[in-house]
C-alpha positions in Angstrom: 107.7 134.4 93.9 110.5 134.6 91.4 111.1 132.8 88.2 113.9 130.9 89.8 111.6 129.6 92.6 109.0 128.6 90.0 111.7 126.8 88.0 112.9 124.9 91.2 109.3 124.0 92.0 108.8 122.6 88.5 112.1 120.6 88.7 111.2 119.2 92.1 107.8 118.1 90.8 109.4 116.5 87.8 111.9 114.6 90.0 109.1 113.4 92.3 106.9 112.4 89.3 109.8 110.4 87.8 110.4 108.7 91.2 106.7 107.9 91.5 106.6 106.4 88.0 109.7 104.2 88.6 108.3 102.9 91.8 104.9 102.2 90.2 106.6 100.3 87.5 108.5 98.2 90.0 105.3 97.5 91.9 103.6 96.4 88.8 106.5 94.0 88.0 106.3 92.6 91.5 102.6 92.1 91.2 103.1 90.1 88.0 105.7 88.0 89.7 103.4 87.4 92.7 100.6 86.4 90.4 102.8 83.9 88.6 104.1 82.5 91.8 100.5 82.0 93.1 99.5 80.2 89.9 102.5 77.9 90.2 101.8 77.2 93.8 98.1 76.5 93.0 99.1 74.0 90.3 101.6 72.3 92.7 99.0 72.1 95.4 96.5 70.5 93.1 99.1 67.9 92.0 100.0 67.3 95.6 96.3 66.7 96.6 95.8 64.4 93.6 98.8 62.4 94.7 97.7 62.1 98.3 94.2 61.3 97.1 95.5 58.5 94.9 97.4 57.0 97.9 94.8 57.4 100.6 91.5 58.0 98.8 89.9 61.4 98.2 87.5 61.2 101.1 89.8 59.4 103.6 90.5 60.8 107.1 94.1 59.7 106.4 94.2 62.3 103.6 93.4 65.1 106.0 96.0 63.8 108.6 98.7 63.5 106.0 98.1 67.0 104.7 98.7 68.5 108.2 102.3 69.5 109.1 103.9 67.3 111.8 103.6 68.5 115.4 
């Protein structure tokens, strides 16, 4: 092993570590966006169910039928 090989190995490791950290940061940002999207969808679903329940009754069979997608 030479000092040049050792320097190249260190440089390669630094490059790989930098790539890893950038990727990890991007994944964390995507996870935050997915969490926010899930919360928004949950809130919309609750509002939708309340609206359907107000029209057809919360325990109505019609409520279940109207929640299903058309065939």
